[in-house]
DSSP file (Angstrom, degrees, kcal/mol; ACC not computed):
  #  RESIDUE AA STRUCTURE BP1 BP2  ACC     N-H-->O    O-->H-N    N-H-->O    O-->H-N    TCO  KAPPA ALPHA  PHI   PSI    X-CA   Y-CA   Z-CA
    1    1 A X              0   0    0      0, 0.0     2,-0.3     0, 0.0    25,-0.0   0.000 360.0 360.0 360.0 129.2    0.0    0.0    0.0
    2    2 A X        -     0   0    0     25,-0.1    25,-0.2     1,-0.1     2,-0.1  -0.619 360.0-121.1 -80.9 133.4    1.4    3.4   -1.0
    3    3 A X        -     0   0    0     -2,-0.3     2,-0.3     1,-0.1    -1,-0.1  -0.407  35.0 -94.0 -72.8 153.3    1.5    6.1    1.7
    4    4 A X        -     0   0    0      1,-0.1    -1,-0.1    -2,-0.1     5,-0.1  -0.501  47.0-113.9 -65.8 124.9   -0.4    9.3    1.1
    5    5 A X     >  -     0   0    0     -2,-0.3     4,-2.4     1,-0.1     5,-0.2  -0.208  23.0-113.8 -60.6 154.6    2.1   11.9   -0.4
    6    6 A X  H  > S+     0   0    0      1,-0.2     4,-2.4     2,-0.2     5,-0.2   0.881 115.4  52.3 -60.0 -41.3    2.9   14.9    1.8
    7    7 A X  H  > S+     0   0    0      1,-0.2     4,-2.1     2,-0.2    -1,-0.2   0.913 111.6  46.6 -63.1 -41.1    1.2   17.4   -0.5
    8    8 A X  H  > S+     0   0    0      2,-0.2     4,-2.5     1,-0.2    -1,-0.2   0.877 110.8  53.4 -66.5 -36.9   -2.0   15.3   -0.5
    9    9 A X  H  X S+     0   0    0     -4,-2.4     4,-2.4     2,-0.2    -2,-0.2   0.899 108.9  49.0 -63.1 -40.7   -1.8   15.0    3.3
   10   10 A X  H  X S+     0   0    0     -4,-2.4     4,-2.1     2,-0.2    -2,-0.2   0.901 111.0  49.8 -65.5 -41.5   -1.5   18.8    3.5
   11   11 A X  H  X S+     0   0    0     -4,-2.1     4,-2.1     2,-0.2    -2,-0.2   0.912 111.5  49.0 -63.1 -42.3   -4.6   19.3    1.2
   12   12 A X  H  X S+     0   0    0     -4,-2.5     4,-2.7     2,-0.2     5,-0.3   0.916 109.9  51.3 -63.4 -43.2   -6.6   16.8    3.3
   13   13 A X  H  X>S+     0   0    0     -4,-2.4     4,-1.9     1,-0.2     5,-0.7   0.897 111.1  48.4 -61.3 -40.9   -5.6   18.5    6.5
   14   14 A X  H  <5S+     0   0    0     -4,-2.1    -1,-0.2     2,-0.2    -2,-0.2   0.874 113.5  47.6 -67.3 -37.3   -6.8   21.9    5.1
   15   15 A X  H  <5S+     0   0    0     -4,-2.1    -2,-0.2     1,-0.2    -1,-0.2   0.911 120.2  35.4 -71.1 -43.3  -10.1   20.4    3.9
   16   16 A X  H  <5S-     0   0    0     -4,-2.7    -2,-0.2     2,-0.2    -1,-0.2   0.707  96.0-136.6 -86.4 -19.8  -11.0   18.6    7.1
   17   17 A X  T  <5 +     0   0    0     -4,-1.9     2,-0.3    -5,-0.3    -3,-0.2   0.783  69.0 103.0  71.0  25.6   -9.5   21.2    9.4
   18   18 A X      < -     0   0    0     -5,-0.7    -1,-0.2    -6,-0.2    -2,-0.2  -0.988  64.2-149.5-143.2 148.3   -8.0   18.5   11.6
   19   19 A X        +     0   0    0     -2,-0.3    -6,-0.1    -3,-0.1    -1,-0.1   0.375  61.2 121.5 -94.8   2.5   -4.5   17.0   12.2
   20   20 A X  S    S-     0   0    0      1,-0.1     2,-0.1    -7,-0.1    -2,-0.1  -0.344  71.2-105.4 -69.3 148.5   -5.9   13.6   13.1
   21   21 A X        -     0   0    0      1,-0.1    -1,-0.1     2,-0.0    -2,-0.1  -0.467  37.9-109.2 -70.9 141.3   -4.8   10.7   11.0
   22   22 A X        -     0   0    0     -2,-0.1    26,-0.3     1,-0.1     3,-0.2  -0.359  15.3-129.7 -67.2 152.1   -7.4    9.3    8.5
   23   23 A X  S    S+     0   0    0     24,-2.0     2,-0.3     1,-0.3    25,-0.2   0.881  92.2   3.6 -66.3 -39.0   -9.0    5.9    9.2
   24   24 A X  E     -A   47   0A   0     23,-1.8    23,-3.3     2,-0.0     2,-0.4  -0.984  59.0-177.3-151.6 136.0   -8.2    4.8    5.7
   25   25 A X  E     +A   46   0A   0     -2,-0.3     2,-0.4    21,-0.2    21,-0.2  -0.973  15.5 175.8-134.1 120.3   -6.3    6.4    2.7
   26   26 A X  E     -A   45   0A   0     19,-2.6    19,-2.8    -2,-0.4     2,-0.6  -0.978  29.2-130.8-129.4 139.6   -6.2    4.4   -0.6
   27   27 A X  E     -A   44   0A   0     -2,-0.4    17,-0.2    17,-0.2     2,-0.1  -0.769  30.5-146.2 -84.1 122.2   -4.8    5.3   -4.0
   28   28 A X  E     -     0   0A   0     15,-2.6    15,-0.2    -2,-0.6    70,-0.2  -0.349  20.9-117.5 -82.9 169.0   -7.4    4.5   -6.6
   29   29 A X  E    S+     0   0A   0     68,-3.1     2,-0.3    13,-0.1    69,-0.1   0.496  84.6 107.9 -81.0  -5.0   -6.7    3.2  -10.1
   30   30 A X  E     -     0   0A   0     67,-0.4    13,-1.8    13,-0.2     2,-0.4  -0.593  52.2-167.9 -77.1 131.5   -8.3    6.4  -11.4
   31   31 A X  E     -A   42   0A   0     -2,-0.3     2,-0.3    11,-0.2    11,-0.2  -0.963   6.1-178.1-122.6 139.5   -5.9    8.9  -12.9
   32   32 A X  E     -A   41   0A   0      9,-2.6     9,-2.6    -2,-0.4     2,-0.6  -0.893  37.5 -90.9-133.7 162.6   -6.7   12.5  -13.8
   33   33 A X        +     0   0    0     -2,-0.3     7,-0.1     7,-0.2    25,-0.1  -0.639  43.2 166.8 -75.2 118.5   -4.9   15.5  -15.4
   34   34 A X        -     0   0    0     -2,-0.6    26,-2.9     5,-0.4    25,-0.8   0.076  67.6 -81.6-121.7  22.1   -3.3   17.5  -12.5
   35   35 A X  S    S+     0   0    0      1,-0.3     2,-0.3    24,-0.2     5,-0.1   0.551  86.4 132.7  93.6   8.4   -1.1   19.8  -14.6
   36   36 A X        -     0   0    0      3,-0.4    -1,-0.3     1,-0.1    -2,-0.1  -0.708  56.1-130.5 -90.4 147.6    1.9   17.5  -15.1
   37   37 A X  S    S+     0   0    0     -2,-0.3    -1,-0.1     1,-0.2    -2,-0.1   0.956  92.0  11.8 -64.6 -55.8    3.2   17.2  -18.7
   38   38 A X  S    S+     0   0    0      2,-0.0     2,-0.3     0, 0.0    -1,-0.2   0.327 119.1  50.9-114.4   7.9    3.4   13.6  -19.4
   39   39 A X        -     0   0    0     -7,-0.0    -5,-0.4     0, 0.0    -3,-0.4  -0.962  66.8-126.2-144.2 163.0    1.6   11.8  -16.6
   40   40 A X        -     0   0    0     -2,-0.3     2,-0.3    -7,-0.1    -7,-0.2  -0.803  27.0-120.7-109.2 150.5   -1.6   11.8  -14.8
   41   41 A X  E     -A   32   0A   0     -9,-2.6    -9,-2.6    -2,-0.3     2,-0.1  -0.642  26.5-114.8 -91.7 144.8   -2.1   12.0  -11.0
   42   42 A X  E     -A   31   0A   0     -2,-0.3     2,-0.5   -11,-0.2    15,-0.5  -0.439  22.3-126.2 -74.4 152.3   -3.8    9.4   -8.9
   43   43 A X  E     -     0   0A   0    -13,-1.8   -15,-2.6   -15,-0.2     2,-0.4  -0.885  25.2-152.8 -97.9 126.8   -7.0   10.1   -7.1
   44   44 A X  E     -AB  27  55A   0     11,-3.0    11,-2.5    -2,-0.5     2,-0.5  -0.811   5.0-152.4-101.9 139.4   -6.8    9.3   -3.4
   45   45 A X  E     -AB  26  54A   0    -19,-2.8   -19,-2.6    -2,-0.4     2,-0.4  -0.963  17.3-175.6-109.8 122.2   -9.8    8.4   -1.3
   46   46 A X  E     -AB  25  53A   0      7,-2.9     7,-3.4    -2,-0.5     2,-0.5  -0.971   9.3-163.2-122.3 131.2   -9.4    9.2    2.4
   47   47 A X  E     +AB  24  52A   0    -23,-3.3   -24,-2.0    -2,-0.4   -23,-1.8  -0.962  11.8 179.1-115.9 122.3  -11.9    8.4    5.1
   48   48 A X        -     0   0    0      3,-2.8   -26,-0.1    -2,-0.5   -27,-0.0  -0.413  50.9 -81.7-105.4-173.2  -11.7   10.2    8.4
   49   49 A X  S    S+     0   0    0      1,-0.2     3,-0.1    -2,-0.2   -27,-0.0   0.835 125.6   7.4 -61.0 -32.6  -13.9    9.8   11.5
   50   50 A X  S    S+     0   0    0      1,-0.1    18,-2.3    18,-0.1    19,-0.4   0.442 121.6  59.7-131.9  -0.6  -16.6   12.1   10.0
   51   51 A X  E     - C   0  67A   0     16,-0.3    -3,-2.8    17,-0.1     2,-0.5  -0.932  54.4-149.5-132.3 154.5  -15.6   12.9    6.4
   52   52 A X  E     -BC  47  66A   0     14,-2.7    14,-2.2    -2,-0.3     2,-0.4  -0.992  29.7-171.0-118.0 119.0  -15.0   11.1    3.1
   53   53 A X  E     -BC  46  65A   0     -7,-3.4    -7,-2.9    -2,-0.5     2,-0.5  -0.883  20.4-154.9-118.7 143.6  -12.5   13.1    1.0
   54   54 A X  E     -BC  45  64A   0     10,-2.8    10,-1.7    -2,-0.4     2,-0.4  -0.978  23.1-172.6-113.6 124.4  -11.2   12.8   -2.5
   55   55 A X  E     -BC  44  63A   0    -11,-2.5   -11,-3.0    -2,-0.5     2,-0.4  -0.965  17.8-179.1-127.6 133.1   -7.7   14.3   -3.0
   56   56 A X  E     - C   0  62A   0      6,-3.1     6,-2.4    -2,-0.4     2,-0.5  -0.989  14.6-159.6-126.8 120.5   -5.6   14.9   -6.1
   57   57 A X        +     0   0    0    -15,-0.5     2,-0.3    -2,-0.4   -15,-0.1  -0.880  41.3  94.6-104.5 128.9   -2.2   16.4   -5.6
   58   58 A X  S >  S-     0   0    0     -2,-0.5     3,-0.5     1,-0.1   -23,-0.2  -0.955  91.1 -58.8 179.4-168.4   -0.4   18.1   -8.4
   59   59 A X  T 3  S+     0   0    0    -25,-0.8     2,-0.7     1,-0.3   -24,-0.2   0.898 138.5  37.2 -63.3 -38.3    0.1   21.5  -10.0
   60   60 A X  T 3  S-     0   0    0    -26,-2.9    -1,-0.3    -3,-0.1   -24,-0.1  -0.791  94.4-172.1-110.5  85.2   -3.7   21.7  -10.3
   61   61 A X    <   -     0   0    0     -2,-0.7     2,-0.3    -3,-0.5    -4,-0.2  -0.266  10.1-162.2 -78.0 163.7   -4.7   20.0   -7.1
   62   62 A X  E     +C   56   0A   0     -6,-2.4    -6,-3.1     2,-0.0     2,-0.3  -0.989  12.5 169.3-145.9 136.1   -8.3   19.1   -6.2
   63   63 A X  E     +C   55   0A   0     -2,-0.3     2,-0.3    -8,-0.2    -8,-0.2  -0.969   6.8 157.1-148.1 134.9   -9.8   18.2   -2.8
   64   64 A X  E     -C   54   0A   0    -10,-1.7   -10,-2.8    -2,-0.3     2,-0.3  -0.984  13.8-168.0-152.1 152.5  -13.4   17.8   -1.8
   65   65 A X  E     -C   53   0A   0     -2,-0.3     2,-0.3   -12,-0.2   -12,-0.2  -0.975   8.0-163.7-144.5 158.2  -15.2   16.0    1.0
   66   66 A X  E     -C   52   0A   0    -14,-2.2   -14,-2.7    -2,-0.3     5,-0.1  -0.923  44.0 -81.7-133.1 158.7  -18.7   15.0    2.0
   67   67 A X  E >   -C   51   0A   0     -2,-0.3     3,-0.7   -16,-0.2     4,-0.3  -0.384  33.3-136.2 -62.5 138.7  -20.0   13.8    5.4
   68   68 A X  G >  S+     0   0    0    -18,-2.3     3,-1.5     1,-0.2   -17,-0.1   0.870 102.7  58.9 -63.9 -37.5  -19.2   10.2    6.1
   69   69 A X  G >  S+     0   0    0    -19,-0.4     3,-0.6     1,-0.3    -1,-0.2   0.751  99.8  58.4 -65.6 -22.9  -22.7    9.5    7.4
   70   70 A X  G <  S+     0   0    0     -3,-0.7     3,-0.5     1,-0.2    -1,-0.3   0.540  90.0  74.2 -82.8  -6.3  -24.2   10.7    4.1
   71   71 A X  G X   +     0   0    0     -3,-1.5     3,-1.5    -4,-0.3    15,-0.3   0.123  55.4 111.5 -97.1  21.5  -22.4    8.0    2.1
   72   72 A X  T <  S+     0   0    0     -3,-0.6    -1,-0.2     1,-0.3    15,-0.1   0.636  72.5  61.1 -71.2 -12.9  -24.4    5.0    3.1
   73   73 A X  T 3  S+     0   0    0     13,-0.7    -1,-0.3    -3,-0.5    14,-0.1   0.369  77.1 125.8 -92.6   4.0  -25.9    4.6   -0.4
   74   74 A X    <   +     0   0    0     -3,-1.5     2,-0.3    12,-0.4    11,-0.2  -0.220  37.4 179.3 -61.8 154.1  -22.4    4.1   -1.9
   75   75 A X  E     -D   84   0B   0      9,-2.1     9,-3.4    38,-0.0     2,-0.5  -0.944  30.5-113.0-151.5 167.8  -22.0    1.0   -4.1
   76   76 A X  E     -D   83   0B   0     -2,-0.3     2,-0.9     7,-0.2     7,-0.2  -0.950  22.2-145.9-110.3 124.9  -19.5   -1.0   -6.2
   77   77 A X  E  >> -D   82   0B   0      5,-3.1     4,-2.1    -2,-0.5     5,-1.2  -0.801  11.0-168.9 -91.3 105.5  -20.3   -1.2   -9.9
   78   78 A X  T  45S+     0   0    0     -2,-0.9    -1,-0.2     1,-0.2    22,-0.1   0.793  81.5  60.4 -67.3 -28.8  -19.0   -4.6  -10.9
   79   79 A X  T  45S+     0   0    0      1,-0.2    -1,-0.2    -3,-0.1    -2,-0.0   0.877 120.3  24.0 -67.9 -37.4  -19.3   -3.9  -14.6
   80   80 A X  T  45S-     0   0    0     -3,-0.4    -2,-0.2     2,-0.2    -1,-0.2   0.595 100.6-124.4-103.7 -14.0  -16.9   -1.0  -14.6
   81   81 A X  T  <5 +     0   0    0     -4,-2.1    17,-1.6     1,-0.3     2,-0.4   0.815  65.6 135.1  73.1  30.8  -14.9   -1.9  -11.4
   82   82 A X  E   < -DE  77  97B   0     -5,-1.2    -5,-3.1    15,-0.2     2,-0.5  -0.905  56.8-133.4-118.8 141.6  -15.6    1.4   -9.8
   83   83 A X  E     -DE  76  96B   0     13,-3.5    13,-2.4    -2,-0.4     2,-0.6  -0.796  24.6-151.6 -84.3 127.5  -16.7    2.4   -6.4
   84   84 A X  E     -DE  75  95B   0     -9,-3.4    -9,-2.1    -2,-0.5     2,-0.6  -0.912   2.9-148.4-107.7 116.4  -19.5    4.9   -6.7
   85   85 A X        -     0   0    0      9,-2.8     2,-0.4    -2,-0.6     6,-0.1  -0.745  23.9-132.5 -86.3 118.5  -19.8    7.4   -3.8
   86   86 A X  S    S+     0   0    0     -2,-0.6   -13,-0.7   -15,-0.3   -12,-0.4  -0.968  88.2  26.2-120.1 134.7  -23.4    8.4   -3.2
   87   87 A X  S    S+     0   0    0     -2,-0.4    -1,-0.3   -14,-0.1     3,-0.3   0.527  76.7 158.8 -78.5 134.5  -24.4   11.1   -2.9
   88   88 A X    >   +     0   0    0      1,-0.2     3,-1.3     2,-0.1    -2,-0.1   0.086  30.6 118.8-109.0  22.1  -21.5   12.5   -4.9
   89   89 A X  T 3  S+     0   0    0      1,-0.3    -1,-0.2     5,-0.1    -3,-0.0   0.848  80.7  45.2 -58.1 -35.8  -23.0   15.8   -5.9
   90   90 A X  T 3  S+     0   0    0     -3,-0.3     2,-0.5     4,-0.0    -1,-0.3   0.559 100.7  84.8 -85.4  -8.2  -20.2   17.7   -4.1
   91   91 A X    <   -     0   0    0     -3,-1.3     3,-0.3     1,-0.2    -3,-0.0  -0.820  59.9-160.2-101.3 130.2  -17.5   15.5   -5.4
   92   92 A X  S    S+     0   0    0     -2,-0.5     2,-0.6     1,-0.3    -1,-0.2   0.872  95.3  39.6 -69.9 -37.0  -15.9   16.1   -8.8
   93   93 A X        +     0   0    0      1,-0.1    -1,-0.3   -39,-0.1   -29,-0.1  -0.882  65.6 150.2-115.2  96.8  -14.6   12.5   -8.9
   94   94 A X        +     0   0    0     -2,-0.6    -9,-2.8    -3,-0.3     2,-0.5   0.395  60.2  67.1-108.7   1.3  -17.3   10.3   -7.4
   95   95 A X  E     +E   84   0B   0    -11,-0.2     2,-0.4    -7,-0.1   -11,-0.2  -0.960  65.7 177.7-123.8 111.4  -16.5    7.1   -9.4
   96   96 A X  E     -E   83   0B   0    -13,-2.4   -13,-3.5    -2,-0.5     2,-0.5  -0.942  29.9-121.2-122.5 134.7  -13.1    5.6   -8.5
   97   97 A X  E     +E   82   0B   0     -2,-0.4   -68,-3.1   -15,-0.3   -67,-0.4  -0.601  44.8 155.3 -76.6 121.6  -11.5    2.5   -9.8
   98   98 A X        -     0   0    0    -17,-1.6   -70,-0.1    -2,-0.5     2,-0.1  -0.988  46.6-104.6-141.0 148.3  -10.8   -0.1   -7.0
   99   99 A X     >  -     0   0    0     -2,-0.3     4,-2.4     1,-0.1     3,-0.3  -0.398  43.3-106.8 -64.7 154.2  -10.3   -3.8   -6.9
  100  100 A X  H  > S+     0   0    0      1,-0.2     4,-2.4     2,-0.2     5,-0.2   0.853 117.3  53.7 -54.9 -39.3  -13.4   -5.6   -5.4
  101  101 A X  H  > S+     0   0    0      2,-0.2     4,-1.8     1,-0.2    -1,-0.2   0.923 111.9  43.5 -65.1 -44.1  -11.7   -6.4   -2.1
  102  102 A X  H  > S+     0   0    0     -3,-0.3     4,-2.3     2,-0.2    -1,-0.2   0.888 112.6  53.7 -67.3 -38.6  -10.6   -2.8   -1.4
  103  103 A X  H  X S+     0   0    0     -4,-2.4     4,-2.7     1,-0.2    -2,-0.2   0.900 107.6  50.5 -62.8 -40.4  -14.0   -1.6   -2.5
  104  104 A X  H  X S+     0   0    0     -4,-2.4     4,-2.2    -5,-0.2    -1,-0.2   0.898 109.0  51.8 -64.4 -39.8  -15.7   -3.9    0.0
  105  105 A X  H  X S+     0   0    0     -4,-1.8     4,-1.8     2,-0.2    -2,-0.2   0.918 111.5  46.9 -61.2 -43.8  -13.4   -2.7    2.7
  106  106 A X  H  X S+     0   0    0     -4,-2.3     4,-2.0     1,-0.2    -2,-0.2   0.924 110.4  52.2 -63.6 -45.4  -14.4    0.9    1.9
  107  107 A X  H  X>S+     0   0    0     -4,-2.7     5,-2.6     1,-0.2     6,-1.1   0.867 107.7  52.3 -62.1 -36.4  -18.1    0.1    1.8
  108  108 A X  H ><5S+     0   0    0     -4,-2.2     3,-0.6     1,-0.2    -1,-0.2   0.913 109.0  49.8 -63.9 -42.1  -17.9   -1.5    5.2
  109  109 A X  H 3<5S+     0   0    0     -4,-1.8    -2,-0.2     1,-0.2    -1,-0.2   0.848 111.8  48.7 -65.3 -32.4  -16.2    1.6    6.6
  110  110 A X  H 3<5S-     0   0    0     -4,-2.0    -1,-0.2    -5,-0.1    -2,-0.2   0.601 112.4-120.1 -80.8 -11.5  -19.0    3.7    5.1
  111  111 A X  T <<5S+     0   0    0     -4,-0.8    -3,-0.2    -3,-0.6    -2,-0.1   0.706  83.3 115.2  79.2  19.9  -21.7    1.5    6.5
  112  112 A X      < +     0   0    0     -5,-2.6     2,-0.4    -6,-0.2    -4,-0.2   0.678  50.6  83.0 -96.7 -20.1  -22.9    0.8    3.0
  113  113 A X              0   0    0     -6,-1.1   -38,-0.0    -9,-0.1   -39,-0.0  -0.706 360.0 360.0 -89.3 133.8  -22.2   -3.0    2.8
  114  114 A X              0   0    0     -2,-0.4    -1,-0.1     0, 0.0    -6,-0.0   0.447 360.0 360.0 -91.1 360.0  -24.7   -5.3    4.4
């Protein structure tokens, strides 16, 4: 498991307003343009005690979060291999590529898996 880069950690700290360590931080298989010339940046999913945050660290960074309690409708789309964060209206990236085992772990933390 790759540790969360320092720039992404700083963005997460600024978004949540807390220095506490996240319960879980995972690098998704989703890559987006973050202002680097020849490569794309990974999208990180971080779950804290009360927030679910999506973080992209790069020249054009992105960070957004939603309340953890509101994400109980999240699901895993087996056809695309993506975790769908519901409601994801506030998130620019609400569909993240994860292997089924990691997605199930995330869904359990969100309280969405039965």
